[in-house]
C-alpha positions, 0 to 999 in steps of 0.5 A, a space after each residue: 500500500 502506498 503511503 497516503 492511500 486510504 487504508 479502508 479502501 483495501 479489500 479482504 480486511 480480516 473482520 474475523 481477526 478480532 478475538 472476543 468482544 471488541 471494544 465499543 461494538 454491541 454484540 456479534 452477528 446474531 445480536 438482537 438489536 442494532 447498535 445504531 438505530 435509524 428512524 424510518 422516514 414517513 411516507 412522502 418525507 424528503 431527506 435533505 441532501 448536502 450541497 453538491 450531493 447527488 440524489 440517491 446518495 445515502 447520507 450515512 455513507 457520506 458521514 462515514 467517509 468523512 469521519 474515516 478521513 478525519 480519523 486517518 488524519 488524526 490517528 494514523 501516525 499514533 496508531 503506527 507508533 503503537 503497532 511498532 511498540 507492540 511488536 508489529 515491526 515492519 508490518 506496523 503500517 499494514 496492521 494499522 491499515 487492516 484496523 481501518 478496514 475493520 472499522 470501516 466495515 463495522 462502522 454502523 455497529 459502533 455505539 457512537 462515532 466518538 468510540 472509533 479511536 478506542 475501537 481502532 486501538 483495540 483492533 491494532 492490539 488484537 492484530 499485533 497479538 495475532 501476528 506475534 503468535 503466527 510468527 512464534 508458530 512459524 519459527 517453531 515449525 521452521 526451527 530457525 531464528 528469524 532476524 526481524 527487518 526493521 521498517 523505517 517507522 521502527 528505525 525512527 522509533 528507536 531513535 526517538 526513544 531510549 533503545 534499551 527500553 524499547 529492546 527490553 519491552 520486546 522481551 516482555 510477555 505480550 500482555 505486559 508489553 501492551 499494558 505498559 505501552 498503552 499506559 506510558 506511551 499512549 497515556 491512557 487511563 486504566 479503563 481505556 487500557 482494559 477496553 483496548 486489551 479486552 481485560 478487566 481494570 484489575 488485570 491491567 493493574 497486575 500487568 502494569 505492575 509485573 511489567 514495570 518490575 520486569 522492565 526495571 530488572 532488565 534495565 538494571 541488568 544492562 547497566 
């Protein structure tokens, strides 16, 4: 994908990649009530169109595309940074593109448009987690150690932050790494972290505490 392309125009986004209930979305395919309801128009009622819009255009689709553009402009770089720190490495931009694809396909199931950023974070966490699992399985079956090829984003990231800290993060268990990155790099609150990771606030506290202990120990070892 070329940089600047809108990622939600890609096809085949893995909506089924999400594990468990996704943040900010009601139910699943068999949900009994829709997350977003729309009042049916009465007979003869005309739907007003914005200036320049063609007749027959669904205003919901126009609003969705406008919101997606704003989300891309406002959150893409931050989400790529998140994916890199979580371990996506050279696949960070592709992971974020897939996250936007999933959001686009499920937009009408959001409880509210302002829930979109939290949902994107949740999808990025899930997709990176799945990527790491696939790599671990591949390496076990191949019985070889694969040296990662850092992307440009990853290289910039290592220059921006302390290299030792980033390297130590990579060696933490997945959940501890996620909790620390979301708390100290994304500056999220415990409830927001819990939503992104799909766990309880109490579990978030535990992962942060254990992660900080392990990170401190790793940093002491490098000194």
